[in-house]
Every structure is written in C-alpha cells, then in structure tokens.
C-alpha positions, 0 to 999 in steps of 0.5 A: 500500500502506498503511504498516504500523505498527511494533511496539513494539521488544522490550527488550534484556532480553527478547531476552537472556532468549529468546536464552539458550535457544539455549545449551540447544539449541546445547550439545546440538546441538554435542555431537551434531554434532561428537563423536557419530560419533567417539564411536560408532566410537572409544569405543562400538566400532561399525563405521562402517556399523553405527553409521550405521544406529543413528543413522539409525533414529531418523529414523523416530521423528522423523517421528512425534514432532516434528509431534505435539509441534508440534501439541500445543503449538499446541492446548494452552491454559493460563494460562501460554500454549501453549509455556512449560509445556513449558519448565517441565516438561521442562527437567530431563528434557531435561538427562537427554537429554545423559547418555543420549546419551553412555553407552557400553553394556558389551556386546560383541555389535555388534548388541546395541550398535547396538540399545541405541544406537538406543534411547538416541538415540530417548529423548534425541531425544524429550526434545529435541523436547519442549523445542526445538519449543515454544521455537523456536515462540515466535520468531514469537509474540514479534514479527511485525516482519520486521526485529525478528525478524532482531534477535531471531534475532541474539541467539539466535545469539549464545548459539548460537555462544557455546555451540557455541564453549564446547562444541567447545573444552571437550569435547575438553579435558575428555576429554583431561584424563580420559585424562591422569588415567588414566580412560577416554574414556567417563568423559570423555564422560559427564562432558561430557554431565552438565555441559552437561545441568545447565547447560541447565536454567537458561536454559529456566526463565528464559524461562518466567518472563520471556518472555510469549506473545501473547494469542489470540482465541477464534476462533483457539483454536477453529480450532486445537483443531478442525482435524483433524491430516490437514488441518493437514499438508495445509495446511502442505505447500501453503505454498510459501514454507514448502517453500522455506524448509524446503529452504533450511534443510535444505541449510544445516544438512546442510552444517554438520553434515557439515563439523563431523562430518568435521572431527575425522577431517580434523584428526587423520588428514590435517592432523596426520598421525595425531597424535591428541594434536596441540596448538596453543598448549596447545589440541588442534588440534580445539579451536583450529580450532573456537575460531578459527571460532566466535569469528569467527562471534560477531564477525560476527553484527552485520554479517549482521543489519545487512546483512539489514536494509539488503538482505533476508534472502535476499539477505544469505544469498546473499552469505554462502553464496557466500563460504563455498562458496569457502572449502569448495573451498579446504579441499581444498587443505590439505596435512598439517602446514599448521596455520597455513593451516587456522586461517586458513581457519577464520577465513574460514569463520567469517565465513559460518558466522554467516550460516548460523546467523542468516539461515535462522532469521530467514527461517523465521518469516515463513511463519507470517503467510502461513499465517495469511492463508490459514487464519486459524490461527496454528500455529507449533507444527506448523511448528516441529515440521517444522522441528525434524524437518528439523534432526534429519534433517540431523544424522542424515543427515550422520552416516549419510553420513559413517560410510557413506563412512568404512566403505566406504573402509576407516576403522579405529578406533585401538587403545584408548590409541593416541596416533598412528594412520594411515588408508589413502590412500583413507580420507583422500581420502574424509575430505577430500571430505566436509569440502571439495567436498561442502560447496561443492556443498550450499551452491551448492544452498542459494544457488539456493533462496534466489535464488527465495525469494518472501517479501521485506520488502515482501511480508511487510509486505503480508501483515501489512497484510491481517491487520491489516485482517481483525482490524479488520473482525472487531472491528467486527462485531456 
C-alpha cells in the first residue's frame, strides 16, 4: 500500500472556532434531554402517556425534514460554500427554537395541550435541523485525516460537555431561584430557554466567518445537483459501514438520553426520598450529580482521543462502553439517602460518558470517503441529515419510553408548590430500571456493533489512497 500523505494539521484556532458550535447544539440538546419530560408532566400538566405521544409525533416530521435539509445543503452552491449560509441565516431563528420549546400553553383541555405541544416541538425541531445538519456536515469537509478528525471531534466535545455541564447545573438553579422569588416554574423555564437561545447565536456566526469549506470540482457539483433524491437514499442505505455506524450511534445516544431523562425522577423520588428541594453543598442534588459527571467527562476527553489514536476508534469505544455498562448495573444498587455513593458513581460514569460523546462522532465521518469511492459524490449533507434524524429519534424515543413506563406504573405529578412528594413502590422500581439495567443492556448492544465495525485506520487510509489516485488520473486527462 502506498503511504498516504498527511494533511496539513488544522490550527488550534480553527478547531476552537468549529468546536464552539457544539455549545449551540449541546445547550439545546441538554435542555431537551434532561428537563423536557419533567417539564411536560410537572409544569405543562400532561399525563405521562399523553405527553409521550406529543413528543413522539414529531418523529414523523423528522423523517421528512432532516434528509431534505441534508440534501439541500449538499446541492446548494454559493460563494460562501454549501453549509455556512445556513449558519448565517438561521442562527437567530434557531435561538427562537429554545423559547418555543419551553412555553407552557394556558389551556386546560389535555388534548388541546398535547396538540399545541406537538406543534411547538415540530417548529423548534425544524429550526434545529436547519442549523445542526449543515454544521455537523462540515466535520468531514474540514479534514479527511482519520486521526485529525478524532482531534477535531475532541474539541467539539469539549464545548459539548462544557455546555451540557453549564446547562444541567444552571437550569435547575435558575428555576429554583424563580420559585424562591415567588414566580412560577414556567417563568423559570422560559427564562432558561431565552438565555441559552441568545447565547447560541454567537458561536454559529463565528464559524461562518472563520471556518472555510473545501473547494469542489465541477464534476462533483454536477453529480450532486443531478442525482435524483430516490437514488441518493438508495445509495446511502447500501453503505454498510454507514448502517453500522448509524446503529452504533443510535444505541449510544438512546442510552444517554434515557439515563439523563430518568435521572431527575431517580434523584428526587428514590435517592432523596421525595425531597424535591434536596441540596448538596448549596447545589440541588440534580445539579451536583450532573456537575460531578460532566466535569469528569471534560477531564477525560484527552485520554479517549489519545487512546483512539494509539488503538482505533472502535476499539477505544469498546473499552469505554464496557466500563460504563458496569457502572449502569451498579446504579441499581443505590439505596435512598446514599448521596455520597451516587456522586461517586457519577464520577465513574463520567469517565465513559466522554467516550460516548467523542468516539461515535469521530467514527461517523469516515463513511463519507467510502461513499465517495463508490459514487464519486461527496454528500455529507444527506448523511448528516440521517444522522441528525437518528439523534432526534433517540431523544424522542427515550422520552416516549420513559413517560410510557412512568404512566403505566402509576407516576403522579406533585401538587403545584409541593416541596416533598412520594411515588408508589412500583413507580420507583420502574424509575430505577430505566436509569440502571436498561442502560447496561443498550450499551452491551452498542459494544457488539462496534466489535464488527469494518472501517479501521488502515482501511480508511486505503480508501483515501484510491481517491487520491482517481483525482490524479482525472487531472491528467485531456
């Protein structure tokens, strides 16, 4: 095999600028992952099973808008490139998506409430798609190098985890401060959405002005614009590494979503014994646990980037997920009042949560070159449209599963203004299963997929070598 020439390393400033975009996407995602289910039940006042249907209905629209936006960002041709115009024109509407999601309609009729929530979910989801799909599709364009991409994803995930940390800790504190001042939870959540929505705009504009896209040949542009959508979908689905990377990505994130969504219920009703205002060192119990978990994740990011460079991405992922699966099983052993134990397990989980954030996203871009070798097209947009759809499906599916389980096992929302409330033993058992053993089962499934993933460093280098030879032949053709 011919040696593959190394790409010029990306500058730290480019990595920082591009990585900052994950502040914008992670704050939106964390708010929805962690707080949306309990917002629907305890603030909007929807019965859990009805609330789950409202969130799940958005998936139908997801199945349409994500691939369409991806294809549009593949085919658009401007002097700014294919992806960056979306960041310029939709950054402010994207900020509005935060606000729309956290509005509690003043209706009493549960069906009307559910319909309104569904529409709000679909509108905010569309605005999120118009920014996040083009943003993520930039990743494989910035660098084609196997290890450089892992480094780039490491920078992204630093901002991702830092944003998740700030959001997960600050949101409960802000809502509690509104309650202490005599306001309502609705006003607190609405302020949280407005605050983090406003802060999401700047990183997107920084990327627009700092990051540059790779130039494309006239042949690539012609192929991208003429290929029918049906043919694109068929070719994408026939990409075996893509199917495996997508399944791994789905299992990875549905685990994270279910655990993150269930934690507020688990901490309040099991660990704190129904004390809704439980504190740890001045922080709410919820904020403290997320702080321990996410600070550890940020610290461990460089280790997992280093390990994936020493081994391979999927091998490092197997190690990380195996450790996290064991922690998930230990979570089921926590008893009421064991605050120190849950904080200790949060630290252990944080070690592997870093893996769950960085490596699936680092694995995914490599399928683009495999597709280009087969089709002569670079269609990152459609691939990342599907990826974004899968990411949102996992979130909506996690909400659906969790709320359905809570509804069937008798979850009761606490009265307005209550500071303590207890759930039935069967409800508590369901909550414990969601946060502990179910996550372990899903993680072991993701490990199995990673074991058989075909694109190693050597195979990816071979693909790039073949693409380079093709390009040289084309340039030498009359």
